[in-house]
TIVO-2410 file (N, C-alpha, C; in nm, 3 decimals):
# residues 160
REC num residu      c1      c2      c3 atome chaine
REC   1      M   3.380   6.137  -1.102     N      A
REC   1      M   3.479   6.057  -1.169    CA      A
REC   1      M   3.410   5.936  -1.232     C      A
REC   2      K   3.437   5.911  -1.356     N      A
REC   2      K   3.380   5.798  -1.429    CA      A
REC   2      K   3.477   5.680  -1.426     C      A
REC   3      Y   3.424   5.563  -1.403     N      A
REC   3      Y   3.502   5.441  -1.409    CA      A
REC   3      Y   3.453   5.357  -1.525     C      A
REC   4      H   3.537   5.274  -1.576     N      A
REC   4      H   3.498   5.183  -1.682    CA      A
REC   4      H   3.497   5.041  -1.628     C      A
REC   5      L   3.420   4.957  -1.690     N      A
REC   5      L   3.412   4.817  -1.651    CA      A
REC   5      L   3.533   4.744  -1.708     C      A
REC   6      R   3.608   4.680  -1.623     N      A
REC   6      R   3.728   4.609  -1.666    CA      A
REC   6      R   3.696   4.496  -1.761     C      A
REC   7      R   3.591   4.419  -1.732     N      A
REC   7      R   3.551   4.306  -1.817    CA      A
REC   7      R   3.438   4.351  -1.909     C      A
REC   8      K   3.475   4.413  -2.020     N      A
REC   8      K   3.377   4.463  -2.117    CA      A
REC   8      K   3.285   4.354  -2.167     C      A
REC   9      D   3.332   4.229  -2.171     N      A
REC   9      D   3.249   4.118  -2.219    CA      A
REC   9      D   3.132   4.090  -2.125     C      A
REC  10      R   3.135   4.146  -2.005     N      A
REC  10      R   3.026   4.124  -1.909    CA      A
REC  10      R   2.937   4.246  -1.892     C      A
REC  11      E   2.969   4.354  -1.959     N      A
REC  11      E   2.892   4.477  -1.945    CA      A
REC  11      E   2.756   4.466  -2.014     C      A
REC  12      I   2.653   4.516  -1.947     N      A
REC  12      I   2.519   4.527  -2.007    CA      A
REC  12      I   2.506   4.671  -2.054     C      A
REC  13      T   2.496   4.689  -2.184     N      A
REC  13      T   2.482   4.824  -2.240    CA      A
REC  13      T   2.341   4.850  -2.292     C      A
REC  14      D   2.265   4.744  -2.312     N      A
REC  14      D   2.130   4.756  -2.366    CA      A
REC  14      D   2.036   4.811  -2.258     C      A
REC  15      Q   1.985   4.933  -2.278     N      A
REC  15      Q   1.895   4.997  -2.181    CA      A
REC  15      Q   1.770   4.913  -2.155     C      A
REC  16      T   1.722   4.844  -2.257     N      A
REC  16      T   1.603   4.760  -2.241    CA      A
REC  16      T   1.631   4.649  -2.140     C      A
REC  17      E   1.748   4.590  -2.147     N      A
REC  17      E   1.784   4.483  -2.052    CA      A
REC  17      E   1.802   4.538  -1.911     C      A
REC  18      L   1.865   4.654  -1.899     N      A
REC  18      L   1.881   4.716  -1.767    CA      A
REC  18      L   1.745   4.743  -1.703     C      A
REC  19      K   1.654   4.797  -1.782     N      A
REC  19      K   1.519   4.827  -1.732    CA      A
REC  19      K   1.442   4.700  -1.698     C      A
REC  20      R   1.460   4.595  -1.777     N      A
REC  20      R   1.394   4.467  -1.750    CA      A
REC  20      R   1.438   4.412  -1.614     C      A
REC  21      I   1.566   4.423  -1.584     N      A
REC  21      I   1.616   4.375  -1.455    CA      A
REC  21      I   1.551   4.453  -1.342     C      A
REC  22      L   1.544   4.585  -1.355     N      A
REC  22      L   1.480   4.666  -1.250    CA      A
REC  22      L   1.332   4.635  -1.236     C      A
REC  23      R   1.266   4.600  -1.348     N      A
REC  23      R   1.122   4.568  -1.345    CA      A
REC  23      R   1.095   4.430  -1.286     C      A
REC  24      T   1.191   4.338  -1.294     N      A
REC  24      T   1.163   4.200  -1.255    CA      A
REC  24      T   1.222   4.160  -1.120     C      A
REC  25      T   1.318   4.236  -1.068     N      A
REC  25      T   1.371   4.202  -0.937    CA      A
REC  25      T   1.274   4.247  -0.829     C      A
REC  26      K   1.273   4.175  -0.720     N      A
REC  26      K   1.182   4.208  -0.611    CA      A
REC  26      K   1.247   4.301  -0.508     C      A
REC  27      Y   1.379   4.303  -0.503     N      A
REC  27      Y   1.451   4.383  -0.404    CA      A
REC  27      Y   1.564   4.461  -0.468     C      A
REC  28      V   1.594   4.575  -0.411     N      A
REC  28      V   1.717   4.649  -0.440    CA      A
REC  28      V   1.784   4.676  -0.307     C      A
REC  29      T   1.914   4.692  -0.310     N      A
REC  29      T   1.988   4.734  -0.192    CA      A
REC  29      T   2.041   4.873  -0.223     C      A
REC  30      I   2.018   4.965  -0.130     N      A
REC  30      I   2.065   5.101  -0.150    CA      A
REC  30      I   2.168   5.137  -0.043     C      A
REC  31      A   2.264   5.220  -0.085     N      A
REC  31      A   2.367   5.270   0.005    CA      A
REC  31      A   2.337   5.417   0.033     C      A
REC  32      L   2.332   5.448   0.161     N      A
REC  32      L   2.307   5.584   0.207    CA      A
REC  32      L   2.425   5.629   0.292     C      A
REC  33      S   2.437   5.759   0.314     N      A
REC  33      S   2.546   5.811   0.397    CA      A
REC  33      S   2.498   5.932   0.475     C      A
REC  34      M   2.540   5.937   0.602     N      A
REC  34      M   2.511   6.052   0.687    CA      A
REC  34      M   2.634   6.075   0.776     C      A
REC  35      N   2.683   6.197   0.779     N      A
REC  35      N   2.800   6.230   0.861    CA      A
REC  35      N   2.917   6.134   0.835     C      A
REC  36      N   2.938   6.103   0.709     N      A
REC  36      N   3.047   6.016   0.666    CA      A
REC  36      N   3.034   5.873   0.720     C      A
REC  37      Q   2.912   5.833   0.756     N      A
REC  37      Q   2.885   5.697   0.802    CA      A
REC  37      Q   2.793   5.628   0.701     C      A
REC  38      P   2.836   5.514   0.646     N      A
REC  38      P   2.753   5.445   0.546    CA      A
REC  38      P   2.641   5.364   0.611     C      A
REC  39      Y   2.538   5.337   0.533     N      A
REC  39      Y   2.426   5.254   0.578    CA      A
REC  39      Y   2.367   5.186   0.455     C      A
REC  40      L   2.354   5.055   0.460     N      A
REC  40      L   2.291   4.977   0.353    CA      A
REC  40      L   2.156   4.929   0.398     C      A
REC  41      V   2.060   4.930   0.305     N      A
REC  41      V   1.928   4.878   0.336    CA      A
REC  41      V   1.870   4.815   0.209     C      A
REC  42      S   1.806   4.700   0.225     N      A
REC  42      S   1.739   4.635   0.113    CA      A
REC  42      S   1.591   4.668   0.119     C      A
REC  43      L   1.534   4.692   0.001     N      A
REC  43      L   1.395   4.737  -0.009    CA      A
REC  43      L   1.321   4.658  -0.115     C      A
REC  44      S   1.194   4.625  -0.090     N      A
REC  44      S   1.110   4.582  -0.201    CA      A
REC  44      S   1.077   4.710  -0.278     C      A
REC  45      H   1.057   4.698  -0.407     N      A
REC  45      H   1.045   4.817  -0.490    CA      A
REC  45      H   0.963   4.788  -0.615     C      A
REC  46      A   0.939   4.893  -0.689     N      A
REC  46      A   0.881   4.883  -0.823    CA      A
REC  46      A   0.951   4.985  -0.911     C      A
REC  47      Y   0.973   4.946  -1.035     N      A
REC  47      Y   1.038   5.035  -1.131    CA      A
REC  47      Y   0.934   5.094  -1.224     C      A
REC  48      N   0.934   5.226  -1.235     N      A
REC  48      N   0.846   5.297  -1.328    CA      A
REC  48      N   0.933   5.341  -1.447     C      A
REC  49      E   0.917   5.272  -1.558     N      A
REC  49      E   1.000   5.297  -1.675    CA      A
REC  49      E   0.976   5.435  -1.736     C      A
REC  50      V   0.853   5.483  -1.734     N      A
REC  50      V   0.820   5.614  -1.792    CA      A
REC  50      V   0.895   5.725  -1.718     C      A
REC  51      R   0.897   5.719  -1.586     N      A
REC  51      R   0.964   5.821  -1.504    CA      A
REC  51      R   1.109   5.787  -1.476     C      A
REC  52      N   1.151   5.665  -1.511     N      A
REC  52      N   1.285   5.615  -1.480    CA      A
REC  52      N   1.315   5.633  -1.332     C      A
REC  53      C   1.226   5.576  -1.252     N      A
REC  53      C   1.241   5.586  -1.107    CA      A
REC  53      C   1.200   5.456  -1.040     C      A
REC  54      L   1.244   5.441  -0.917     N      A
REC  54      L   1.203   5.329  -0.832    CA      A
REC  54      L   1.117   5.385  -0.721     C      A
REC  55      Y   1.011   5.313  -0.686     N      A
REC  55      Y   0.927   5.348  -0.573    CA      A
REC  55      Y   0.945   5.244  -0.463     C      A
REC  56      F   0.935   5.288  -0.340     N      A
REC  56      F   0.935   5.199  -0.224    CA      A
REC  56      F   0.849   5.262  -0.116     C      A
REC  57      H   0.794   5.181  -0.027     N      A
REC  57      H   0.719   5.237   0.085    CA      A
REC  57      H   0.794   5.206   0.213     C      A
REC  58      C   0.777   5.292   0.311     N      A
REC  58      C   0.852   5.277   0.436    CA      A
REC  58      C   0.782   5.353   0.548     C      A
REC  59      A   0.836   5.336   0.668     N      A
REC  59      A   0.785   5.407   0.784    CA      A
REC  59      A   0.815   5.556   0.769     C      A
REC  60      E   0.753   5.637   0.852     N      A
REC  60      E   0.774   5.781   0.848    CA      A
REC  60      E   0.893   5.825   0.932     C      A
REC  61      A   0.945   5.734   1.015     N      A
REC  61      A   1.059   5.769   1.101    CA      A
REC  61      A   1.149   5.646   1.115     C      A
REC  62      G   1.273   5.671   1.149     N      A
REC  62      G   1.367   5.563   1.170    CA      A
REC  62      G   1.502   5.594   1.107     C      A
REC  63      K   1.592   5.500   1.119     N      A
REC  63      K   1.729   5.520   1.073    CA      A
REC  63      K   1.736   5.553   0.924     C      A
REC  64      K   1.666   5.475   0.843     N      A
REC  64      K   1.667   5.498   0.698    CA      A
REC  64      K   1.619   5.639   0.665     C      A
REC  65      I   1.512   5.681   0.727     N      A
REC  65      I   1.456   5.814   0.701    CA      A
REC  65      I   1.554   5.923   0.744     C      A
REC  66      D   1.617   5.905   0.860     N      A
REC  66      D   1.716   6.003   0.906    CA      A
REC  66      D   1.831   6.016   0.806     C      A
REC  67      Y   1.879   5.904   0.756     N      A
REC  67      Y   1.987   5.907   0.657    CA      A
REC  67      Y   1.941   5.978   0.529     C      A
REC  68      I   1.824   5.945   0.480     N      A
REC  68      I   1.774   6.005   0.356    CA      A
REC  68      I   1.755   6.156   0.373     C      A
REC  69      R   1.699   6.197   0.485     N      A
REC  69      R   1.675   6.340   0.507    CA      A
REC  69      R   1.808   6.417   0.521     C      A
REC  70      S   1.910   6.351   0.570     N      A
REC  70      S   2.041   6.413   0.584    CA      A
REC  70      S   2.113   6.425   0.449     C      A
REC  71      N   2.096   6.323   0.364     N      A
REC  71      N   2.167   6.318   0.235    CA      A
REC  71      N   2.085   6.230   0.142     C      A
REC  72      N   2.018   6.290   0.046     N      A
REC  72      N   1.927   6.214  -0.039    CA      A
REC  72      N   1.994   6.151  -0.161     C      A
REC  73      N   2.127   6.162  -0.170     N      A
REC  73      N   2.200   6.093  -0.277    CA      A
REC  73      N   2.206   5.945  -0.244     C      A
REC  74      V   2.187   5.861  -0.345     N      A
REC  74      V   2.181   5.717  -0.322    CA      A
REC  74      V   2.255   5.643  -0.432     C      A
REC  75      W   2.313   5.531  -0.395     N      A
REC  75      W   2.370   5.436  -0.490    CA      A
REC  75      W   2.300   5.305  -0.460     C      A
REC  76      G   2.259   5.233  -0.563     N      A
REC  76      G   2.186   5.109  -0.539    CA      A
REC  76      G   2.220   5.000  -0.637     C      A
REC  77      Q   2.171   4.880  -0.602     N      A
REC  77      Q   2.195   4.764  -0.686    CA      A
REC  77      Q   2.073   4.673  -0.687     C      A
REC  78      A   2.038   4.626  -0.806     N      A
REC  78      A   1.939   4.520  -0.823    CA      A
REC  78      A   2.017   4.399  -0.873     C      A
REC  79      L   1.993   4.284  -0.814     N      A
REC  79      L   2.070   4.164  -0.847    CA      A
REC  79      L   1.979   4.049  -0.884     C      A
REC  80      V   2.011   3.984  -0.996     N      A
REC  80      V   1.946   3.861  -1.036    CA      A
REC  80      V   2.049   3.751  -1.012     C      A
REC  81      D   2.026   3.673  -0.908     N      A
REC  81      D   2.119   3.564  -0.873    CA      A
REC  81      D   2.081   3.440  -0.954     C      A
REC  82      Q   2.172   3.398  -1.041     N      A
REC  82      Q   2.146   3.282  -1.126    CA      A
REC  82      Q   2.220   3.158  -1.078     C      A
REC  83      D   2.268   3.162  -0.954     N      A
REC  83      D   2.324   3.048  -0.884    CA      A
REC  83      D   2.470   3.023  -0.917     C      A
REC  84      Y   2.524   2.933  -0.845     N      A
REC  84      Y   2.663   2.891  -0.860    CA      A
REC  84      Y   2.675   2.800  -0.982     C      A
REC  85      A   2.778   2.819  -1.062     N      A
REC  85      A   2.803   2.736  -1.181    CA      A
REC  85      A   2.884   2.614  -1.138     C      A
REC  86      E   2.814   2.505  -1.117     N      A
REC  86      E   2.879   2.380  -1.074    CA      A
REC  86      E   2.991   2.341  -1.169     C      A
REC  87      G   3.104   2.302  -1.113     N      A
REC  87      G   3.217   2.256  -1.193    CA      A
REC  87      G   3.296   2.367  -1.259     C      A
REC  88      E   3.252   2.492  -1.244     N      A
REC  88      E   3.324   2.604  -1.306    CA      A
REC  88      E   3.384   2.699  -1.203     C      A
REC  89      C   3.356   2.677  -1.074     N      A
REC  89      C   3.404   2.765  -0.967    CA      A
REC  89      C   3.371   2.911  -1.000     C      A
REC  90      D   3.245   2.934  -1.031     N      A
REC  90      D   3.201   3.066  -1.072    CA      A
REC  90      D   3.056   3.088  -1.030     C      A
REC  91      H   3.014   3.211  -1.028     N      A
REC  91      H   2.877   3.246  -0.991    CA      A
REC  91      H   2.814   3.321  -1.108     C      A
REC  92      L   2.690   3.287  -1.140     N      A
REC  92      L   2.619   3.347  -1.252    CA      A
REC  92      L   2.521   3.452  -1.199     C      A
REC  93      F   2.515   3.567  -1.266     N      A
REC  93      F   2.433   3.677  -1.217    CA      A
REC  93      F   2.410   3.780  -1.327     C      A
REC  94      A   2.319   3.869  -1.299     N      A
REC  94      A   2.302   3.993  -1.374    CA      A
REC  94      A   2.272   4.100  -1.270     C      A
REC  95      S   2.331   4.217  -1.286     N      A
REC  95      S   2.308   4.323  -1.188    CA      A
REC  95      S   2.299   4.459  -1.257     C      A
REC  96      V   2.223   4.546  -1.193     N      A
REC  96      V   2.213   4.685  -1.235    CA      A
REC  96      V   2.254   4.770  -1.116     C      A
REC  97      H   2.346   4.861  -1.139     N      A
REC  97      H   2.384   4.960  -1.039    CA      A
REC  97      H   2.325   5.093  -1.084     C      A
REC  98      F   2.275   5.168  -0.988     N      A
REC  98      F   2.212   5.296  -1.023    CA      A
REC  98      F   2.248   5.403  -0.922     C      A
REC  99      Q   2.248   5.525  -0.970     N      A
REC  99      Q   2.274   5.642  -0.887    CA      A
REC  99      Q   2.155   5.735  -0.903     C      A
REC 100      G   2.117   5.801  -0.796     N      A
REC 100      G   2.006   5.894  -0.807    CA      A
REC 100      G   1.982   5.970  -0.678     C      A
REC 101      K   1.865   6.031  -0.672     N      A
REC 101      K   1.826   6.107  -0.555    CA      A
REC 101      K   1.689   6.059  -0.507     C      A
REC 102      I   1.674   6.056  -0.375     N      A
REC 102      I   1.548   6.012  -0.315    CA      A
REC 102      I   1.467   6.134  -0.272     C      A
REC 103      T   1.339   6.130  -0.306     N      A
REC 103      T   1.244   6.227  -0.253    CA      A
REC 103      T   1.124   6.150  -0.201     C      A
REC 104      F   1.046   6.214  -0.116     N      A
REC 104      F   0.926   6.151  -0.065    CA      A
REC 104      F   0.805   6.208  -0.139     C      A
REC 105      V   0.717   6.120  -0.180     N      A
REC 105      V   0.601   6.156  -0.261    CA      A
REC 105      V   0.492   6.212  -0.170     C      A
REC 106      E   0.442   6.330  -0.205     N      A
REC 106      E   0.334   6.393  -0.129    CA      A
REC 106      E   0.201   6.387  -0.205     C      A
REC 107      D   0.207   6.393  -0.337     N      A
REC 107      D   0.088   6.395  -0.421    CA      A
REC 107      D   0.012   6.262  -0.414     C      A
REC 108      I  -0.116   6.267  -0.380     N      A
REC 108      I  -0.198   6.147  -0.364    CA      A
REC 108      I  -0.207   6.067  -0.494     C      A
REC 109      K  -0.222   6.134  -0.606     N      A
REC 109      K  -0.231   6.062  -0.734    CA      A
REC 109      K  -0.102   5.987  -0.765     C      A
REC 110      E   0.013   6.048  -0.736     N      A
REC 110      E   0.139   5.978  -0.757    CA      A
REC 110      E   0.155   5.863  -0.658     C      A
REC 111      K   0.109   5.883  -0.534     N      A
REC 111      K   0.114   5.774  -0.435    CA      A
REC 111      K   0.031   5.656  -0.485     C      A
REC 112      Q  -0.087   5.684  -0.537     N      A
REC 112      Q  -0.174   5.578  -0.589    CA      A
REC 112      Q  -0.102   5.505  -0.703     C      A
REC 113      A  -0.045   5.580  -0.797     N      A
REC 113      A   0.026   5.519  -0.910    CA      A
REC 113      A   0.146   5.438  -0.862     C      A
REC 114      A   0.215   5.487  -0.761     N      A
REC 114      A   0.332   5.416  -0.707    CA      A
REC 114      A   0.291   5.284  -0.641     C      A
REC 115      I   0.188   5.289  -0.560     N      A
REC 115      I   0.140   5.166  -0.493    CA      A
REC 115      I   0.093   5.065  -0.598     C      A
REC 116      E   0.018   5.112  -0.698     N      A
REC 116      E  -0.026   5.021  -0.804    CA      A
REC 116      E   0.092   4.960  -0.878     C      A
REC 117      C   0.193   5.039  -0.904     N      A
REC 117      C   0.315   4.991  -0.971    CA      A
REC 117      C   0.382   4.882  -0.886     C      A
REC 118      M   0.392   4.906  -0.755     N      A
REC 118      M   0.453   4.808  -0.664    CA      A
REC 118      M   0.371   4.679  -0.661     C      A
REC 119      I   0.241   4.691  -0.651     N      A
REC 119      I   0.156   4.571  -0.646    CA      A
REC 119      I   0.171   4.492  -0.775     C      A
REC 120      R   0.170   4.560  -0.889     N      A
REC 120      R   0.184   4.489  -1.017    CA      A
REC 120      R   0.318   4.417  -1.027     C      A
REC 121      Q   0.424   4.480  -0.977     N      A
REC 121      Q   0.556   4.418  -0.987    CA      A
REC 121      Q   0.575   4.305  -0.887     C      A
REC 122      L   0.513   4.314  -0.771     N      A
REC 122      L   0.542   4.219  -0.664    CA      A
REC 122      L   0.437   4.109  -0.646     C      A
REC 123      D   0.315   4.132  -0.688     N      A
REC 123      D   0.207   4.037  -0.661    CA      A
REC 123      D   0.170   3.958  -0.786     C      A
REC 124      K   0.144   3.829  -0.768     N      A
REC 124      K   0.108   3.743  -0.881    CA      A
REC 124      K  -0.033   3.772  -0.933     C      A
REC 125      N  -0.121   3.820  -0.844     N      A
REC 125      N  -0.259   3.851  -0.881    CA      A
REC 125      N  -0.291   3.993  -0.833     C      A
REC 126      P  -0.243   4.095  -0.904     N      A
REC 126      P  -0.252   4.232  -0.853    CA      A
REC 126      P  -0.390   4.297  -0.854     C      A
REC 127      Q  -0.477   4.260  -0.946     N      A
REC 127      Q  -0.602   4.332  -0.964    CA      A
REC 127      Q  -0.691   4.339  -0.839     C      A
REC 128      P  -0.712   4.229  -0.767     N      A
REC 128      P  -0.796   4.240  -0.647    CA      A
REC 128      P  -0.740   4.338  -0.543     C      A
REC 129      M  -0.609   4.340  -0.528     N      A
REC 129      M  -0.548   4.433  -0.432    CA      A
REC 129      M  -0.562   4.578  -0.480     C      A
REC 130      I  -0.539   4.600  -0.608     N      A
REC 130      I  -0.552   4.735  -0.663    CA      A
REC 130      I  -0.696   4.784  -0.649     C      A
REC 131      A  -0.793   4.697  -0.670     N      A
REC 131      A  -0.934   4.735  -0.658    CA      A
REC 131      A  -0.970   4.779  -0.516     C      A
REC 132      R  -0.899   4.726  -0.416     N      A
REC 132      R  -0.928   4.761  -0.276    CA      A
REC 132      R  -0.860   4.890  -0.229     C      A
REC 133      L  -0.772   4.947  -0.311     N      A
REC 133      L  -0.701   5.069  -0.270    CA      A
REC 133      L  -0.799   5.185  -0.254     C      A
REC 134      K  -0.782   5.259  -0.147     N      A
REC 134      K  -0.865   5.376  -0.121    CA      A
REC 134      K  -0.774   5.499  -0.111     C      A
REC 135      P  -0.795   5.598  -0.198     N      A
REC 135      P  -0.707   5.716  -0.197    CA      A
REC 135      P  -0.696   5.783  -0.060     C      A
REC 136      E  -0.804   5.786   0.018     N      A
REC 136      E  -0.798   5.852   0.149    CA      A
REC 136      E  -0.701   5.782   0.245     C      A
REC 137      R  -0.681   5.651   0.228     N      A
REC 137      R  -0.587   5.578   0.314    CA      A
REC 137      R  -0.443   5.605   0.276     C      A
REC 138      L  -0.421   5.652   0.153     N      A
REC 138      L  -0.284   5.677   0.107    CA      A
REC 138      L  -0.221   5.802   0.169     C      A
REC 139      K  -0.303   5.886   0.231     N      A
REC 139      K  -0.250   6.007   0.295    CA      A
REC 139      K  -0.144   5.974   0.399     C      A
REC 140      T  -0.159   5.863   0.467     N      A
REC 140      T  -0.066   5.827   0.574    CA      A
REC 140      T   0.044   5.730   0.529     C      A
REC 141      V   0.046   5.693   0.403     N      A
REC 141      V   0.148   5.601   0.351    CA      A
REC 141      V   0.269   5.681   0.306     C      A
REC 142      N   0.386   5.641   0.352     N      A
REC 142      N   0.510   5.709   0.314    CA      A
REC 142      N   0.572   5.636   0.195     C      A
REC 143      I   0.583   5.707   0.084     N      A
REC 143      I   0.638   5.652  -0.040    CA      A
REC 143      I   0.765   5.729  -0.075     C      A
REC 144      G   0.873   5.654  -0.097     N      A
REC 144      G   0.996   5.714  -0.145    CA      A
REC 144      G   1.009   5.691  -0.295     C      A
REC 145      R   1.071   5.786  -0.362     N      A
REC 145      R   1.096   5.774  -0.505    CA      A
REC 145      R   1.244   5.800  -0.530     C      A
REC 146      I   1.309   5.706  -0.598     N      A
REC 146      I   1.448   5.725  -0.638    CA      A
REC 146      I   1.447   5.762  -0.785     C      A
REC 147      D   1.482   5.886  -0.813     N      A
REC 147      D   1.493   5.932  -0.952    CA      A
REC 147      D   1.632   5.893  -1.001     C      A
REC 148      I   1.636   5.800  -1.097     N      A
REC 148      I   1.763   5.744  -1.143    CA      A
REC 148      I   1.830   5.842  -1.239     C      A
REC 149      E   1.955   5.874  -1.207     N      A
REC 149      E   2.034   5.965  -1.290    CA      A
REC 149      E   2.132   5.890  -1.379     C      A
REC 150      E   2.173   5.773  -1.334     N      A
REC 150      E   2.269   5.692  -1.409    CA      A
REC 150      E   2.249   5.546  -1.371     C      A
REC 151      M   2.266   5.456  -1.468     N      A
REC 151      M   2.264   5.313  -1.437    CA      A
REC 151      M   2.357   5.239  -1.530     C      A
REC 152      T   2.418   5.135  -1.473     N      A
REC 152      T   2.509   5.049  -1.548    CA      A
REC 152      T   2.475   4.905  -1.513     C      A
REC 153      G   2.523   4.812  -1.594     N      A
REC 153      G   2.492   4.674  -1.567    CA      A
REC 153      G   2.607   4.581  -1.599     C      A
REC 154      K   2.600   4.465  -1.537     N      A
REC 154      K   2.702   4.362  -1.557    CA      A
REC 154      K   2.635   4.227  -1.545     C      A
REC 155      K   2.683   4.130  -1.623     N      A
REC 155      K   2.628   3.994  -1.611    CA      A
REC 155      K   2.738   3.894  -1.638     C      A
REC 156      H   2.717   3.777  -1.586     N      A
REC 156      H   2.806   3.664  -1.611    CA      A
REC 156      H   2.716   3.544  -1.635     C      A
REC 157      E   2.722   3.492  -1.755     N      A
REC 157      E   2.638   3.379  -1.793    CA      A
REC 157      E   2.724   3.256  -1.817     C      A
REC 158      T   2.662   3.140  -1.810     N      A
REC 158      T   2.734   3.016  -1.831    CA      A
REC 158      T   2.785   3.007  -1.974     C      A
REC 159      K   2.896   2.939  -1.989     N      A
REC 159      K   2.957   2.923  -2.121    CA      A
REC 159      K   2.894   2.810  -2.200     C      A
REC 160      T   2.816   2.725  -2.135     N      A
REC 160      T   2.757   2.608  -2.204    CA      A
REC 160      T   2.628   2.641  -2.271     C      A
***
């Protein structure tokens, strides 16, 4: 079922802007479900624009993994909090909502690319960390990939 945004004046339709938000936010929150029980988790991530996917690293076992293995459908949100608008009784923000499927990356070359993507997005000085990466150590790193099937956006900016 498709829904429409009630406040069309706040809708982000520009794909470039949606992708910029995913590239610049440090965290996303994803909603998972298992046996009709919801679970929310916030993750540091990196957005790969070429593949239109998000990468995250995580443990090999635990609640999040159990939920993902049970149902790999995901709904998520990236939020840019632009603070409370003093004197306007309003909050300023930009957000991207996305739907997709999670898979775990097995290929070492993709793991390397995913880790490099995360370091570039999250670290102010990524090159020294990227230079220290060793492919043999990536065998034990668990990387999740969210392949985005749909994304929408909304923003509220100050009137001044």
